[in-house]
C-alpha positions in Angstrom: -19.4 -17.4 -31.4 -19.3 -20.2 -28.8 -17.0 -22.4 -30.4 -14.8 -19.8 -31.8 -14.8 -18.6 -28.1 -13.7 -21.8 -26.6 -11.2 -22.5 -29.8 -9.0 -19.0 -29.1 -9.6 -19.5 -25.2 -7.5 -22.9 -25.4 -5.0 -21.3 -27.7 -4.7 -18.3 -25.7 -4.4 -20.6 -22.2 -1.8 -23.0 -23.9 0.6 -20.1 -24.9 -0.1 -17.8 -21.8 0.8 -20.8 -19.4 4.0 -22.0 -21.2 4.9 -18.0 -21.4 4.3 -17.1 -17.7 5.9 -20.7 -17.0 9.4 -19.6 -18.8 9.3 -16.2 -17.8 8.9 -17.0 -14.4 11.9 -19.7 -14.3 14.0 -17.2 -16.1 13.4 -14.4 -13.3 13.4 -17.0 -10.6 16.7 -18.2 -12.0 18.3 -14.9 -12.1 17.6 -13.6 -8.9 19.0 -16.6 -7.1 22.0 -16.1 -8.9 22.3 -12.6 -7.9 20.9 -13.1 -4.2 21.9 -16.8 -3.6 24.9 -15.7 -1.5 22.8 -13.2 0.8 20.1 -16.1 1.3 22.6 -18.6 2.5 24.1 -16.0 4.6 21.0 -15.0 6.2 20.0 -18.5 7.0 23.4 -19.3 8.2 24.2 -21.8 5.1 21.1 -23.8 5.2 20.5 -25.0 1.4 16.8 -25.0 1.9 16.2 -21.6 2.5 17.3 -21.4 -1.5 13.9 -23.2 -2.5 11.9 -21.3 -0.1 13.4 -18.1 -0.8 12.6 -18.6 -4.4 9.1 -19.9 -3.6 8.3 -16.5 -1.7 9.4 -14.5 -4.5 7.3 -16.4 -6.7 4.1 -14.1 -6.1 5.6 -10.9 -6.4 7.0 -12.0 -10.2 3.9 -13.7 -10.9 2.1 -10.2 -10.4 4.9 -8.4 -12.2 4.7 -10.9 -15.2 1.3 -11.8 -15.5 0.3 -8.7 -18.1 3.4 -9.5 -20.0 2.5 -13.3 -20.4 -0.9 -12.1 -21.2 0.2 -9.5 -23.9 2.7 -12.1 -25.6 -0.1 -14.9 -25.6 -2.5 -12.7 -27.3 0.0 -11.5 -29.9 1.2 -15.4 -30.4 -2.3 -16.5 -30.7 -3.8 -13.8 -33.3 -0.6 -14.2 -34.9 -0.7 -18.3 -35.5 -4.5 -17.6 -36.9 -3.3 -14.8 -39.2 -0.6 -17.2 -40.5 -3.1 -19.9 -41.4 -5.6 -17.5 -42.7 -8.2 -18.1 -40.1 -8.3 -14.4 -39.0 -9.4 -13.5 -42.3 -12.1 -15.9 -42.3 -13.1 -14.6 -38.9 -13.5 -11.0 -40.1 -15.3 -11.6 -43.5 -17.8 -13.9 -41.3 -18.9 -10.5 -39.8 -17.3 -10.8 -36.1 -15.7 -7.5 -34.9 -12.9 -7.2 -32.9 -15.3 -6.0 -30.3 -17.2 -9.5 -30.4 -13.8 -10.9 -30.1 -12.9 -9.1 -26.8 -16.3 -10.6 -25.6 -15.7 -13.6 -26.6 -12.0 -14.1 -24.3 -14.2 -12.0 -21.8 -14.2 -15.2 -19.4 -10.7 -15.8 -19.7 -9.8 -11.7 -18.9 -12.1 -12.1 -15.9 -9.9 -15.1 -14.8 -6.7 -13.6 -15.3 -7.8 -9.9 -13.2 -9.3 -12.1 -10.4 -5.9 -13.8 -10.5 -3.6 -10.5 -10.8 -5.8 -9.2 -7.8 -5.7 -12.0 -5.7 -2.0 -12.5 -6.0 -1.6 -8.7 -5.0 -3.7 -8.5 -2.3 -3.5 -12.0 -0.5 -0.3 -13.6 -1.9 2.2 -10.5 -1.8 2.1 -9.2 1.2 2.2 -12.9 3.9 5.2 -13.7 1.0 7.0 -10.2 2.0 6.5 -10.5 5.8 8.3 -14.3 5.4 11.2 -12.5 3.6 11.4 -10.3 6.2 11.2 -12.9 9.0 14.4 -14.1 7.1 16.1 -10.8 7.2 15.9 -10.3 3.0 13.9 -7.3 2.8 13.3 -6.3 -0.7 12.7 -2.5 0.3 14.8 -0.3 2.6 12.6 0.2 5.6 11.4 3.7 6.8 12.4 4.0 10.3 9.0 4.8 12.6 11.3 6.7 15.1 13.8 9.9 15.5 17.2 10.0 16.3 16.1 10.5 20.0 14.6 7.0 20.0 10.8 8.2 20.3 8.1 7.6 17.9 6.1 10.6 17.5 2.0 9.5 16.6 -1.0 11.5 15.7 -4.7 10.6 16.2 -7.0 13.6 15.4 -5.8 16.8 17.1 -3.4 14.7 19.8 -0.1 13.8 19.8 1.4 10.9 21.3 5.4 10.4 22.3 6.4 6.9 23.0 9.7 5.2 23.0 10.9 3.2 19.9 11.4 0.1 21.7 7.8 0.4 23.3 6.5 0.5 19.8 8.1 -2.4 18.5 7.2 -4.7 21.8 3.6 -3.4 21.6 3.8 -2.6 25.3 3.4 1.2 26.1 5.4 2.7 28.7 6.9 6.2 29.5 4.2 7.7 27.5 3.7 11.5 27.1 0.6 12.8 25.4 -0.3 16.5 24.3 -3.8 17.2 24.2 -4.1 20.2 21.5 -7.4 22.1 20.2 -8.0 22.5 16.5 -6.0 25.2 15.7 -2.9 23.3 17.3 -3.1 24.8 20.5 -1.6 22.7 23.5 -4.6 22.3 25.9 -2.8 19.5 28.5 0.3 17.5 28.6 0.2 14.0 30.4 3.2 11.9 31.5 2.1 8.2 31.9 4.4 5.4 33.1 2.2 2.5 31.2 -0.9 2.7 28.7 -3.3 -0.2 28.3 -6.1 -0.2 25.3 -9.7 -0.1 27.0 -12.5 0.3 24.9 -12.3 2.7 22.2 -9.2 4.3 23.6 -6.4 3.9 26.2 -6.4 4.2 29.9 -2.9 6.1 31.2 -1.5 4.8 34.3 0.4 6.5 36.8 -0.1 9.9 35.2 1.5 13.3 35.7 -1.2 15.8 34.4 -0.3 19.3 33.4 -2.8 21.9 32.3 -1.3 24.7 29.7 -4.1 26.9 31.1 -3.9 26.9 35.0 -0.1 25.9 34.9 -0.9 23.1 37.5 0.4 19.9 37.9 -1.4 16.9 39.4 -1.0 13.5 39.9 -3.5 10.9 38.8 -3.3 6.8 39.2 -5.6 6.5 35.9 -6.6 9.0 33.1 -8.7 7.8 30.0 -8.0 9.2 26.5 -10.2 8.6 23.6 -7.4 8.2 21.0 -7.0 5.8 18.3 -3.5 3.9 18.3 -3.4 0.5 16.7 -0.1 -0.9 18.0 -0.4 -4.3 15.4 -0.4 -1.3 12.8 2.6 0.5 14.1 5.1 -1.8 12.4 3.4 -1.5 9.0 4.1 2.0 8.5 7.8 1.0 7.9 6.4 -1.3 5.1 6.2 -0.3 1.6 2.8 0.4 0.3 3.2 -2.4 -2.4 3.6 -5.0 0.5 0.4 -4.3 2.3 -3.4 -5.7 1.5 -6.0 -3.7 0.7 -7.3 -3.7 4.0 -4.3 -2.4 5.6 -4.1 0.5 3.1 -7.6 1.4 4.2 -6.5 1.6 8.0 -3.4 3.7 6.9 -5.9 6.0 5.4 -8.7 6.0 8.2 -5.9 6.8 10.4 -3.7 9.3 8.4 -0.7 7.0 9.1 -0.8 8.2 12.4 1.0 11.3 11.4 4.0 9.2 10.0 3.6 9.4 6.6 1.2 11.5 4.0 -1.9 9.8 3.5 -1.5 10.8 -0.2 0.8 7.6 -0.8 -2.2 5.6 0.7 -4.8 6.9 -1.1 -2.8 6.3 -4.2 -2.2 2.8 -4.0 -5.7 2.0 -2.7 -6.7 3.1 -6.2 -3.6 1.6 -7.8 -4.4 -1.7 -6.4 -7.9 -1.9 -7.6 -7.1 -0.6 -11.2 -3.9 -2.4 -11.4 -5.9 -6.1 -11.8 -7.0 -4.9 -15.0 -3.8 -4.7 -17.0 -4.1 -7.9 -18.0 -7.5 -7.4 -20.0 -6.5 -4.1 -21.2 -2.9 -6.1 -22.6 -5.5 -8.3 -24.6 -7.6 -5.7 -25.6 -4.7 -3.9 -27.4 -3.6 -6.8 -29.4 -7.3 -7.6 -30.4 -8.0 -4.2 -31.2 -4.5 -4.3 -33.5 -5.3 -7.8 -34.8 -7.5 -6.0 -37.9 -3.8 -5.0 -39.5 -3.0 -8.7 -39.5 -2.6 -9.3 -43.4 0.2 -12.1 -43.4 3.7 -12.3 -42.2 4.7 -9.0 -43.2 2.4 -7.2 -40.9 2.6 -9.4 -37.7 6.1 -7.8 -37.4 4.6 -4.2 -37.1 1.7 -5.3 -35.4 4.3 -6.8 -32.8 6.3 -4.2 -32.6 3.4 -1.5 -32.0 2.0 -3.5 -29.3 5.3 -4.3 -27.6 5.9 -0.2 -28.0 2.4 0.6 -26.4 2.6 -1.7 -23.5 5.9 -0.7 -22.5 5.0 3.1 -22.4 1.9 2.6 -21.0 4.0 0.7 -17.9 6.3 3.2 -17.9 3.8 6.0 -17.8 2.1 4.3 -15.3 4.8 4.2 -12.5 5.5 7.7 -13.6 2.4 9.1 -12.7 2.1 6.5 -9.5 5.3 8.3 -8.0 3.7 11.4 -8.9 0.7 10.6 -6.8 2.7 9.4 -3.9 4.2 12.9 -3.3 1.1 14.8 -3.6 1.8 16.3 -7.0 -1.3 14.5 -8.6 -4.6 13.5 -7.0 -4.6 9.7 -6.2 -7.6 8.7 -8.3 -5.8 10.7 -11.2 -2.2 9.4 -10.7 -3.8 5.5 -10.7 -6.8 6.0 -13.2 -4.8 7.8 -16.3 -2.7 5.5 -17.9 -5.5 2.8 -18.2 -8.1 5.6 -19.1 -5.6 6.6 -21.9 -4.8 3.1 -23.2 -8.5 2.6 -23.1 -9.1 5.5 -25.3 -6.4 4.2 -27.5 -8.3 0.8 -28.1 -11.7 2.5 -28.3 -10.2 4.7 -31.3 -8.6 1.4 -32.9 -12.1 -0.3 -32.4 -14.3 2.9 -33.8 -11.7 2.5 -36.7 -12.9 -0.7 -37.5 -16.7 -0.4 -36.9 -16.2 2.8 -39.3 -15.8 0.5 -42.2 -12.8 2.5 -43.4 -10.2 0.2 -45.2 -7.5 -0.6 -42.9 -4.1 0.6 -44.0 -1.6 -2.1 -43.8 2.1 -2.4 -45.0 2.5 -3.9 -48.3 4.3 -7.1 -49.0 7.1 -7.0 -51.5 6.1 -9.3 -54.0 8.3 -10.4 -56.9 9.1 -7.7 -59.5 7.5 -8.2 -63.4 
């Protein structure tokens, strides 16, 4: 089995590398054709911006195309074995599809790690660089209202700061509304400045108003135990797909400071983890269908079925992800439902094989008598 695993791994990796390179080359070429003028305009005609833009777009496209390349590479690998009748020899020696999946497990783990690494550590900094070039791929959300203010929530308290203060990282002209658990106003603070101190903030040059006593008084300084991370405020305007796992967890812990529903970040937390297993699922799907390969005639049917199932899986995953973002589905269900359904299909095909039932395959047309 070790020799067979090495043989299959070599065939698969060769086809996978070629397919991924070809898909990336075509996609990046098309991207430069479509957005080349915008890149040159944003860089004042600097031609070196084109290869830099292509390099920065590479992680995002690689993350999208890696599962597709794994699917096609697995199909071509097993199709080649079937064409030379090597796959029939594998089945007749008693090696099951399940053992074949286990033989390719090291490569599958490598692809899972690559998928997660690209999503979590390559895409976020690349997208930051693109934003620095003035080439946002997503329409950025505004974190301020029409009056030029940003409203943030920390626990029960609400903080109002000018938009320019949020962007510069210096809090000036701050208004703090302290509330109880029912949302009733307890106190209002109007501070000229605010500085981080310990686990909270020091409000300086404060006008303090008590909702209970209706009295106002001035204080040089007042301490607020709120939790506001200025470095993370700009990330509120970024699409969750461009955030790292640590940043997503921060948004969940702070409830996005009341700017966005936490459902979107909880959904992406689960999706970031489960999406890394997509290449492994693509390989498992093809191997579970490999038992149907019986010559050239059946290869077409297996190819169509594998492409159809994988396309339906990717579309369904996008659909339920969007439903999880808006709170129509629980975050864990929106992320885990599509792969669990695909795992169930793969498991059914493997059980069908292990049950010893004859495999129904299309009969190839032969010469008439």
